[in-house]
C-alpha positions in Angstrom: -26.1 136.4 -191.5 -22.6 136.8 -193.1 -19.7 137.1 -190.7 -16.2 137.8 -191.8 -13.0 137.9 -189.7 -10.0 139.2 -191.5 -6.4 139.4 -190.2 -4.2 137.1 -188.2 -4.2 135.9 -184.7 -7.9 136.4 -184.0 -9.2 134.9 -180.9 -12.5 133.3 -180.0 -13.5 135.7 -177.2 -16.1 135.1 -174.5 -18.1 137.5 -172.4 -16.5 136.5 -169.1 -15.0 140.0 -168.8 -18.4 141.7 -169.0 -19.9 139.2 -166.6 -17.2 139.7 -164.1 -17.5 143.5 -164.3 -21.2 143.3 -163.5 -21.0 140.4 -161.1 -23.6 140.9 -158.3 -25.1 144.1 -159.8 -28.8 143.7 -160.4 -29.0 147.0 -162.3 -25.8 148.3 -163.9 -25.8 152.1 -163.5 -24.3 154.8 -165.7 -22.9 158.2 -164.8 -24.3 160.5 -167.5 -23.0 164.0 -168.1 -24.9 166.0 -170.7 -24.4 169.2 -172.7 -20.7 169.4 -172.3 -18.6 171.4 -174.9 -15.5 170.5 -176.8 -15.1 173.8 -178.7 -16.2 177.4 -178.8 -19.3 177.0 -181.1 -22.3 177.1 -178.7 -25.1 177.9 -181.2 -26.5 176.1 -184.3 -24.7 172.8 -184.6 -22.9 173.4 -181.3 -19.6 171.7 -180.5 -21.3 169.7 -177.7 -21.2 166.2 -176.4 -22.7 163.9 -173.8 -20.5 161.5 -171.7 -21.5 158.1 -170.4 -19.3 156.5 -167.8 -19.6 153.1 -166.0 -20.7 153.9 -162.5 -18.3 153.0 -159.7 -15.0 154.1 -158.4 -12.8 156.5 -160.4 -10.4 153.6 -161.0 -13.2 151.7 -162.9 -13.8 154.8 -165.0 -10.2 155.4 -165.7 -9.6 151.8 -166.8 -12.5 151.8 -169.2 -12.0 151.7 -173.0 -13.1 155.0 -174.5 -15.5 155.1 -177.4 -16.3 158.3 -179.3 -19.7 158.0 -181.2 -20.9 160.0 -184.2 -24.6 160.1 -184.9 -26.2 159.4 -188.3 -28.6 161.6 -190.2 -27.4 161.8 -193.8 -24.7 164.4 -192.8 -27.6 166.9 -192.5 -29.7 166.0 -189.5 -29.6 164.1 -186.2 -28.0 164.8 -182.9 -25.9 163.4 -180.1 -28.9 162.1 -178.1 -30.3 159.9 -180.9 -28.4 156.8 -179.8 -28.4 157.5 -176.1 -29.8 154.0 -175.5 -26.7 152.5 -177.1 -24.3 154.7 -175.2 -26.0 153.6 -171.9 -25.8 150.0 -172.9 -22.2 150.1 -173.7 -21.3 152.0 -170.5 -23.2 149.3 -168.6 -20.7 146.9 -170.2 -17.7 148.9 -168.9 -16.9 151.3 -171.7 -16.6 155.1 -171.3 -18.6 156.6 -174.2 -19.1 160.1 -175.6 -21.7 161.0 -178.2 -20.9 164.3 -180.0 -22.6 166.8 -182.2 -20.8 168.1 -185.3 -21.3 170.6 -188.1 -24.1 169.6 -190.6 -24.7 170.1 -194.2 -28.0 171.2 -195.9 -29.7 169.0 -198.4 -29.7 171.0 -201.7 -26.3 172.5 -200.9 -24.7 174.8 -198.3 -23.8 174.2 -194.7 -20.8 172.1 -193.6 -18.6 170.0 -195.8 -17.0 166.7 -195.0 -13.8 168.6 -194.2 -15.7 170.7 -191.6 -17.2 167.6 -190.0 -13.8 165.9 -189.8 -12.3 169.0 -188.2 -15.0 169.0 -185.6 -14.1 165.3 -184.8 -10.5 166.2 -184.5 -11.3 169.1 -182.2 -13.3 166.7 -180.0 -10.4 164.2 -179.9 -8.0 167.1 -178.9 -10.4 168.1 -176.2 -10.5 164.5 -174.8 -6.7 164.5 -174.9 -6.4 167.7 -172.8 -9.3 166.9 -170.5 -9.0 163.2 -169.8 -8.3 163.6 -166.1 -11.2 166.0 -165.5 -13.5 163.8 -167.5 -12.5 160.7 -165.6 -11.3 158.5 -168.5 -8.2 156.5 -169.1 -5.0 158.3 -169.9 -2.3 157.5 -172.5 -4.4 154.8 -174.3 -5.7 154.5 -177.8 -9.4 155.1 -178.3 -12.2 153.7 -180.5 -14.2 155.9 -182.8 -17.4 154.9 -184.5 -20.8 155.9 -185.7 -24.0 154.9 -187.5 -24.8 155.7 -191.2 -23.3 159.1 -192.0 -21.5 158.9 -188.6 -20.0 155.6 -189.6 -18.7 157.1 -192.8 -17.1 160.0 -190.9 -15.6 157.7 -188.3 -14.0 155.6 -191.0 -12.6 158.7 -192.8 -11.2 160.1 -189.5 -9.5 156.8 -188.4 -8.2 156.0 -191.9 -6.9 159.6 -192.3 -4.5 159.0 -189.4 -3.0 156.1 -191.2 -3.1 157.6 -194.7 -3.2 161.4 -194.3 -2.0 162.3 -197.8 -5.3 161.5 -199.5 -7.5 164.1 -197.7 -4.6 166.4 -196.9 -6.4 168.2 -194.1 -3.5 168.3 -191.6 -5.7 166.9 -188.8 -3.9 166.7 -185.4 -5.0 163.2 -184.3 -3.8 163.9 -180.8 -5.0 160.4 -179.6 -4.3 157.3 -181.6 -7.4 155.6 -182.9 -6.9 151.9 -182.2 -10.3 150.7 -183.4 -13.0 152.1 -185.7 -16.6 151.0 -185.9 -19.0 151.5 -188.8 -22.7 150.7 -188.4 -24.0 150.9 -192.0 -21.7 153.8 -193.0 -21.2 154.5 -196.7 -17.8 153.4 -197.9 -17.9 154.0 -201.7 -19.6 157.3 -202.6 -19.0 157.0 -206.4 -20.4 153.5 -207.0 -23.5 152.9 -209.1 -25.0 151.0 -206.2 -24.5 153.9 -203.7 -26.3 156.2 -206.1 -29.2 153.9 -206.8 -29.8 152.9 -203.2 -29.5 156.6 -202.1 -32.0 157.8 -204.7 -34.5 155.1 -203.7 -34.0 155.8 -200.0 -34.2 159.6 -200.0 -36.4 160.5 -203.0 -34.5 163.8 -203.5 -34.4 165.5 -206.9 -31.4 165.1 -209.2 -30.5 168.8 -209.1 -30.9 169.0 -205.4 -28.7 165.9 -204.8 -26.0 167.1 -207.2 -25.7 170.4 -205.3 -25.7 168.6 -202.0 -22.8 166.3 -202.9 -21.0 169.2 -204.5 -21.2 171.2 -201.3 -20.3 168.2 -199.1 -17.2 167.5 -201.1 -16.0 171.1 -200.9 -17.7 172.6 -204.0 -19.7 175.8 -204.2 -23.1 174.1 -204.2 -23.7 175.5 -207.6 -24.3 173.6 -210.9 -21.2 171.6 -211.5 -20.3 168.8 -213.9 -21.1 165.5 -212.2 -17.8 164.0 -213.2 -16.0 166.8 -211.4 -18.0 166.0 -208.3 -17.4 162.3 -208.6 -13.6 162.9 -208.7 -13.9 164.9 -205.4 -16.2 162.4 -203.8 -13.8 159.5 -204.6 -11.3 160.7 -201.9 -14.1 160.8 -199.3 -14.8 157.1 -199.9 -13.3 155.2 -196.9 -12.7 152.1 -198.9 -10.2 154.1 -201.0 -8.2 155.2 -198.0 -7.5 151.7 -196.7 -3.9 150.8 -196.4 -1.7 148.3 -194.4 -1.6 150.7 -191.4 -5.4 151.0 -191.2 -6.6 150.4 -187.6 -8.7 147.4 -186.8 -12.2 147.9 -188.2 -15.6 146.6 -186.8 -18.1 146.7 -189.6 -21.9 146.1 -189.0 -24.0 146.3 -192.1 -27.5 145.4 -193.1 -29.4 144.3 -196.2 -33.1 143.6 -196.6 -34.2 143.8 -200.2 -33.4 144.7 -203.8 -34.2 148.1 -205.2 -37.1 147.7 -207.5 -36.1 147.3 -211.1 -32.4 146.8 -210.3 -30.1 144.1 -208.9 -28.9 146.5 -206.2 -29.3 145.1 -202.7 -29.9 147.6 -199.9 -31.0 148.1 -196.3 -33.3 150.9 -197.4 -30.7 153.6 -197.5 -27.2 152.2 -198.0 -26.4 149.6 -200.7 -24.9 146.2 -199.5 -22.1 146.9 -201.9 -20.6 149.3 -199.4 -20.1 146.4 -197.0 -18.3 144.4 -199.7 -16.2 147.4 -200.9 -14.9 148.0 -197.3 -14.3 144.4 -196.3 -12.7 143.5 -199.6 -10.3 146.5 -199.3 -9.4 145.6 -195.8 -8.8 141.9 -196.7 -6.6 143.0 -199.6 -4.5 145.2 -197.4 -4.1 142.7 -194.6 -5.8 145.0 -192.1 -7.7 143.4 -189.2 -11.5 143.5 -189.6 -14.5 142.0 -187.7 -17.6 142.3 -189.9 -21.2 141.2 -189.9 -23.8 141.5 -192.7 -27.3 141.1 -191.2 -30.9 141.0 -192.4 -32.2 144.1 -190.7 -33.3 147.6 -192.0 -30.7 150.4 -192.0 -28.9 150.7 -188.6 -31.3 148.5 -186.8 -29.1 145.5 -186.1 -27.8 146.7 -182.7 -31.3 147.6 -181.5 -32.9 144.4 -182.6 -30.2 142.0 -181.5 -29.0 142.8 -177.9 -26.2 140.2 -178.0 -24.7 142.2 -180.9 -23.9 145.0 -178.4 -22.0 142.5 -176.3 -20.1 141.4 -179.5 -19.3 145.1 -180.3 -18.0 145.9 -176.9 -16.0 142.7 -176.9 -14.3 143.6 -180.2 -13.5 147.1 -179.0 -11.8 145.7 -175.9 -9.9 143.2 -177.9 -8.6 145.6 -180.5 -7.7 148.2 -177.9 -6.0 145.4 -175.9 -8.0 146.3 -172.7 -9.4 143.2 -170.9 
């Protein structure tokens, strides 16, 4: 296991806060509200979300840190219920969590682009801003945004766009400040040789299909395009390239299990280990705060296989949002 802590003034934090919150409770309970909507799209990839609140008085809920979670699925599959176990576990530890659906692409081209997905996230954040009181979550506080795999990539893009909006130029509203961003195995360098090799080994998609897919994701027409043109567009959707000195604190959990056959590329089966290094090196160079772990588990399996890691994650979110 490789653990990095980048930044200044980092504390050795214990779990006393979580123990105190659950003192005397044999079975922590969670208030779950499903199939809520954050926008008008009610069919297809509906603008919907599920909410997980720590059970107890309204004061407990309103003092809870808020964590918005984006599911994985290669930007083309998955749904808000996939990581319900994680949302419940984090709510048991005192966090208010929402897991959202967002517009999806289609492998082979078509469907939503990265821009469409980011606009959905921004719409969800605006919904939370306007509905905090009704939803029973803390007002006038920064939030944490995170996700797994493709969701981790989108979470990084969204959070880093707030600090460095000129790169994507989408004019997102960012109505609530993101005070912490979490990436569980999210791609961070979409134009690297390692990303391409690991992706081909993990997905087994054809070259033409893959080229059209990434053309469409990056805002192209999903037709035959020169690969270098696509690479130039993809570069700006690489979170490591958006890092700047104002980047919010980042919690990075990445995995690596083996080397792609016939190459020197280390991978977790889907995402190359190089993505971890690209992100943490960029954060270190910028002086941005980062808590990072590189672990020996398959893609996005570390949190499920190591229960104490969920405690560590919740602890870091509380610390970076300054909520104790």
